[in-house]
N, CA, C and O atoms as a GROMACS GRO file, in nm:
protein
  108
    1SER      N    1  10.522   9.627  10.496
    1SER     CA    2  10.418   9.699  10.571
    1SER      C    3  10.280   9.654  10.523
    1SER      O    4  10.191   9.625  10.603
    2ILE      N    5  10.264   9.650  10.392
    2ILE     CA    6  10.134   9.612  10.337
    2ILE      C    7  10.105   9.464  10.365
    2ILE      O    8   9.992   9.427  10.396
    3ASN      N    9  10.210   9.381  10.355
    3ASN     CA   10  10.191   9.238  10.382
    3ASN      C   11  10.151   9.218  10.528
    3ASN      O   12  10.066   9.134  10.557
    4LEU      N   13  10.213   9.294  10.619
    4LEU     CA   14  10.180   9.282  10.761
    4LEU      C   15  10.035   9.325  10.784
    4LEU      O   16   9.962   9.261  10.859
    5HIS      N   17   9.994   9.434  10.719
    5HIS     CA   18   9.858   9.485  10.734
    5HIS      C   19   9.758   9.382  10.684
    5HIS      O   20   9.655   9.359  10.747
    6THR      N   21   9.788   9.319  10.570
    6THR     CA   22   9.699   9.217  10.514
    6THR      C   23   9.691   9.097  10.608
    6THR      O   24   9.585   9.038  10.625
    7GLY      N   25   9.804   9.063  10.668
    7GLY     CA   26   9.806   8.950  10.761
    7GLY      C   27   9.720   8.978  10.882
    7GLY      O   28   9.650   8.889  10.932
    8LEU      N   29   9.724   9.102  10.931
    8LEU     CA   30   9.642   9.138  11.047
    8LEU      C   31   9.494   9.131  11.013
    8LEU      O   32   9.413   9.083  11.093
    9ILE      N   33   9.459   9.179  10.894
    9ILE     CA   34   9.319   9.175  10.852
    9ILE      C   35   9.272   9.031  10.838
    9ILE      O   36   9.161   8.997  10.880
   10LYS      N   37   9.357   8.945  10.780
   10LYS     CA   38   9.321   8.804  10.762
   10LYS      C   39   9.303   8.737  10.897
   10LYS      O   40   9.208   8.660  10.917
   11ALA      N   41   9.392   8.766  10.991
   11ALA     CA   42   9.383   8.706  11.124
   11ALA      C   43   9.255   8.752  11.194
   11ALA      O   44   9.189   8.674  11.262
   12TYR      N   45   9.220   8.881  11.176
   12TYR     CA   46   9.100   8.935  11.238
   12TYR      C   47   8.974   8.871  11.179
   12TYR      O   48   8.882   8.834  11.252
   13LEU      N   49   8.972   8.857  11.047
   13LEU     CA   50   8.856   8.796  10.981
   13LEU      C   51   8.841   8.650  11.021
   13LEU      O   52   8.729   8.603  11.043
   14GLU      N   53   8.954   8.578  11.031
   14GLU     CA   54   8.947   8.437  11.068
   14GLU      C   55   8.893   8.421  11.210
   14GLU      O   56   8.811   8.333  11.236
   15SER      N   57   8.939   8.507  11.302
   15SER     CA   58   8.893   8.497  11.441
   15SER      C   59   8.745   8.538  11.450
   15SER      O   60   8.670   8.484  11.531
   16PHE      N   61   8.705   8.634  11.364
   16PHE     CA   62   8.566   8.680  11.364
   16PHE      C   63   8.474   8.568  11.315
   16PHE      O   64   8.369   8.543  11.375
   17VAL      N   65   8.514   8.502  11.206
   17VAL     CA   66   8.433   8.392  11.151
   17VAL      C   67   8.429   8.276  11.250
   17VAL      O   68   8.325   8.213  11.269
   18LEU      N   69   8.543   8.250  11.314
   18LEU     CA   70   8.548   8.140  11.412
   18LEU      C   71   8.453   8.168  11.528
   18LEU      O   72   8.386   8.078  11.577
   19SER      N   73   8.447   8.294  11.570
   19SER     CA   74   8.358   8.332  11.681
   19SER      C   75   8.212   8.309  11.640
   19SER      O   76   8.132   8.260  11.720
   20ILE      N   77   8.177   8.345  11.517
   20ILE     CA   78   8.040   8.327  11.469
   20ILE      C   79   8.005   8.179  11.464
   20ILE      O   80   7.895   8.139  11.504
   21LEU      N   81   8.098   8.096  11.416
   21LEU     CA   82   8.072   7.952  11.408
   21LEU      C   83   8.051   7.894  11.547
   21LEU      O   84   7.965   7.808  11.566
   22ILE      N   85   8.128   7.941  11.644
   22ILE     CA   86   8.113   7.892  11.781
   22ILE      C   87   7.977   7.933  11.838
   22ILE      O   88   7.909   7.853  11.902
   23ILE      N   89   7.938   8.058  11.814
   23ILE     CA   90   7.810   8.107  11.864
   23ILE      C   91   7.694   8.028  11.801
   23ILE      O   92   7.599   7.992  11.869
   24LEU      N   93   7.704   8.003  11.670
   24LEU     CA   94   7.598   7.928  11.601
   24LEU      C   95   7.591   7.785  11.653
   24LEU      O   96   7.482   7.729  11.665
   25SER      N   97   7.705   7.726  11.683
   25SER     CA   98   7.706   7.587  11.731
   25SER      C   99   7.649   7.578  11.872
   25SER      O  100   7.599   7.472  11.912
   26LEU      N  101   7.656   7.687  11.949
   26LEU     CA  102   7.603   7.686  12.085
   26LEU      C  103   7.450   7.690  12.083
   26LEU      O  104   7.385   7.640  12.175
   27HIS      N  105   7.393   7.750  11.980
   27HIS     CA  106   7.248   7.755  11.968
   27HIS      C  107   7.203   7.629  11.904
   27HIS      O  108   7.083   7.610  11.883
   0.00000   0.00000   0.00000
């Protein structure tokens, strides 16, 4: 349960950082 929760948080953070990098590259 805890491993799954950590995996979800990691996936969310990775997608969040990826979104920021894409936005910065567009500017």
